[in-house]
C-alpha positions in Angstrom: -0.1 -0.1 0.3 1.5 3.4 -0.7 1.8 6.1 1.9 -0.5 8.5 0.0 -3.3 5.8 0.7 -2.5 5.4 4.1 -2.3 9.0 4.8 -6.1 9.3 3.4 -7.3 6.6 5.1 -5.9 7.8 8.5 -7.1 11.3 8.0 -10.3 10.3 7.0 -10.7 8.2 10.5 -9.4 10.6 12.4 -12.1 13.3 10.9 -14.8 11.0 11.0 -14.2 9.1 14.3 -12.2 11.5 16.3 -14.1 14.6 15.1 -10.7 15.9 14.6 -11.3 19.4 12.3 -9.3 18.9 8.9 -7.4 22.0 9.1 -5.8 20.6 12.0 -4.3 17.4 10.3 -0.8 18.2 9.5 2.2 15.8 9.4 4.0 18.1 12.2 0.7 18.0 14.3 1.1 16.5 17.9 -1.0 13.6 18.4 -2.3 14.2 22.1 -1.7 18.2 22.1 -2.8 19.3 18.7 -5.3 16.2 18.1 -6.3 15.8 21.8 -6.0 11.9 21.4 -6.1 10.6 24.9 -5.2 6.9 25.9 -8.8 5.6 25.1 -8.2 7.7 21.4 -5.2 5.4 21.3 -7.0 2.1 21.8 -9.6 3.2 19.3 -7.1 4.1 16.6 -5.2 0.6 17.3 -8.3 -1.3 16.6 -9.2 0.6 13.7 -5.7 0.2 12.2 -5.9 -3.4 12.9 -9.7 -3.9 10.9 -8.3 -1.3 8.1 -4.8 -2.2 7.3 -4.5 -5.8 8.6 -1.3 -4.9 11.1 -1.0 -5.3 14.6 0.1 -2.6 16.8 1.3 -3.0 20.2 2.2 -0.6 22.9 6.2 -0.8 22.0 5.4 0.5 18.6 4.2 4.0 20.1 7.5 4.7 21.3 8.8 8.0 19.8 5.6 8.7 18.3 4.8 12.2 18.9 3.3 13.6 15.4 1.2 12.4 13.0 3.9 12.0 10.5 5.9 9.6 12.8 2.4 7.7 12.9 2.2 7.8 9.3 5.7 6.2 9.1 5.1 3.7 11.5 2.1 2.3 9.5 3.9 2.6 6.6 6.6 0.4 8.0 4.2 -2.2 9.3 2.1 -2.5 6.5 5.2 -2.6 3.8 7.0 -5.4 6.3 
């Protein structure tokens, strides 16, 4: 799966499920501060990733993941591994 498809799907999910404003979705956006995702949101995000992309994410995968770009890169690595 190419990076643009991954980005589009994640952005759509953030808008639809987490009610994140589209203008807030930027690669440099901080997941917890800018997008205001909390620990329960991360659980929902993991479930959505697993069901939509078929990859398993564990807590250790989120080490160092602070921005949306970090998250896109993580998914690209996992999906294309």
